[in-house]
N, C-alpha and C positions, 0 to 999 in steps of 0.2 A: 418470403420470410417464414421462419419456423413458427409453429404455433407456440404461444406462451405456455400452454398446458404441458408441453413436452419437456419443459425445463424446470429445475428447482429454483428457489429464491437465492439470489446472491446478495451479500452485504459487503459494501465497500466503505472503508473509513477514509477520511481525508478526501472526500469525493467532490469538493467544490472547486478544485483547480488541478492543474498538472496531470500527473499520471492517474490519480484517482478519478478525475473527471473523464479522462480518456477511456479508462476501463469501464466506467458506467455507460458511456455512450456506445462502446463496442458491444457490450452485452445487450443493452436495450435494443440496439438496432437489429440484433440477432433474435429478438423476441423474448429475452429473459425478463423476469420480474426482478427489479433492483431496489434494494434498500440503500439509499444514499445518506451518508452521515457526515457531519462536520459541525463546526462551531458557528458558521456564518449563515444565519437564518435566511437572509435575503437571497443569497446565492443558492441555497438548498431549494427554496420554494420556486425560484425562477427555473432551475434545472428540472425540477419535478414537473412543472407545468409544461415545459418543452417536451419532455419525454412522454408524458401522458397524452400529449397531442399526437404523438406518433402511434402509440398503442395505449388505449384506455386502461387505466389502473396498472401501468407497468412500472411505476416508480413510487416509492414511499419515502418522503423526506423525514429524517430523524435527527433533530439537533442534539448533539452531545459533545462534550469535551472528553476525549479519551483519557486525559490526565486525571480525571475525577472519577474514582472507582464507584462511588455511590451513584453518580450521575449515569455512568455506563450501565450499572445494574438496573437502575430504575427505568431508563429509556428502553433497553432491550427486553426487560421483563414485562414491559407494557405493550409489546407489539401486538397488533390485532392477530387473531387466531390464524387467519389465512396467510400471514407473513412469517409465522414462527418456524416453519420448516426450512430453515436456512441450509441449503445444500453446499454452498461455496462461500467462504469467508476470505476476503482480500484485506489483509492488514497493511494498508498503504500509508496511513497517517504517519508523518515523520518530518523532521527538519534538521538543518544545521544552523548553528548560531556562532558567528565569529570564525576568524581564521588567523589565530595568533599562536605563538609558542605557548605551551601550557602555563609557564610561569607568568605570562601576561594575560591569561584568559580571565573571563568573568564568571564567578560562581553562579550567577543568575542564568547565564547562557548554558552552563553545564547542566543545571537542574532542569531547564526546559527541555534539553535534548534527552536526558535520561527519563524524564517523566513522560515524554511523548513517544520517543522511539522504542523504548523498552517497556516501561511500566504500563503505558497505554495499550501496547500490543498484548501484554499479558492480561490486562483487565478484560479487553474485548474477547480474546480467545477463551478465557475462563467462562464468560457469559454465554458463549455460543457452542463450544465443543460438547458439553454434556448432552445437548439435544441431538447432535450428530451421533454420539455414541449410543444413545437410546434408540435411534432409528437404524443404526448399523451402516450408515453411509455418510459421506461428506468429504469435503476437501478444504484444507486451510492453505492459503497462499500468502506467504509473508514477503513483502517487498523489502529486500535487503539492499546491498550496495557493494560495488567493488571495494569500497572503503572498509568493508568488513572482512575482505580477503587480504588486502595489502594496505598497511598503514602508510600514510603520507605525511610529509612535513606540515606541521601546524593543524593537522586534522585531529590530533589526540583524542578528545572526549567523543567527538562524532564517530571516529573510527571505532572507538571502544563500544559505543552503543550498537553499531552495526555488526561488529564481531559477536556481540551478545545475541543479536538476532540470528546470526548464522549458527551459533552453537545451540540456541533454543530450538531452532527449526529441526536440527538433527535429533535432539533429545525428544522433542514432541513426536516425531515420526516413530521413534521406538515405543514411546508410551501408548500411542494410538494404533500400533500395528495390529494387535489382536482384534481391535474394534473395526478394522477394515476402512479406516479413515486415511485418505491421502494427505500428505503434507509436503509442500513445495516451497522452496525459496527462489524467487526471481531477483537476481542481483544486477541492477543496471550500472553502467558506467556513466559517462557524461551525458546528461539529458537536459536539453534547454527548456526549462520551465521557470516558475517563480523561485526555484530552489536557491539560486545565488542571490536574488534580491532579498530573500529572507535571511540568508547567511550574513549578508553585509548590511543588515538592518535598514533596507530600503535604498541603499546607494546603487542606483541603476547603472552608473558609469562603471563601477567596479564589477557589477554583475555581467555587463556586456563583454568585458575583457576576457572573462572566463571561457567564452565560446568563440573567440576570434581565432582565425587561422586554420580551422578545421570544421568539418560538418558533424555536429553532435547528433545524438539520437533525439527523436521527438517523443512526446508522451504517447502518441499513437503507435509508435514502434513498440514501446514496452507493453501497451495494452494488447497488441497483437500477440505477443508472447504469452501474456497471462491468459488470453482466450484460448490459445493453442493448448497450454498445459491443462486447462480446466475442461477441455472437451475431448480428451482422449478416452479410449474405451475403459471400462471400469477396472480392468486388470492391469492397466498401464499407469505408472506414476513417475513423473519427472521429479526427482528429489531436489535437484539443484541446477539452476541454469544461470550462467553469467553472460550478459549481453552488453556489448560495447559498440561504439562507432568503429568503423573500419580503421580509423586513424588512431585508435586507442588500444594499447596492449594491456595495461592494468592501471591502477590508481596513480602510478608515478610516471608513466610514459605515454604522452600524446604527441603525435607528429603534427606540429603546427607549422604551416607554410608562411 
């Protein structure tokens, strides 16, 4: 295992489940110090205890809701001195709510997706990036989606938020170019996590149907991609990577047997 001292601090949002948790585990196992953030205190503390059992002081749990700008600023502004040198930020927190034609959608669902997938990403990035610029190094990894590349039926607002992540990632790379900060989007296709359970408001039967008939990606698959792009030599930046199951061509075409 690599020495912890050889790696910068990595901060991961939405770290208590799915892709975020898998990313945390992947980096912690490689010896990185990880700031794990999320809304569920019980899950955060349990994950931190587990990871700190592998490497003492390798995980710092920070409870915050990315949708609340003041909460994000307070939580990240109060980090202990030894955790403030964040070298890699993984903006993973995100969700889908509902799968209806736009005219039948719920405004509450739209607001939750916009507040989490876009505004939350902006709040966290704004809190972290100035430190990277001051140090002259860093890497921002935004977890996008194939939904941001190709809209699909009934995806409307979710697709719009992920298309915004795609555009913001490109613009941020331009803004941070002179500062030497890497910016990457990792855009997964179908990944079997809690994603569909959340989309269908806890309806597990509907969620299971999404992944039937083909082999979807796992959270670990995506975490491996994130680890790869974050550990390349300093002069190499992967700007954008789309990763899908072999059975998936894009948001609209999945070969289900």
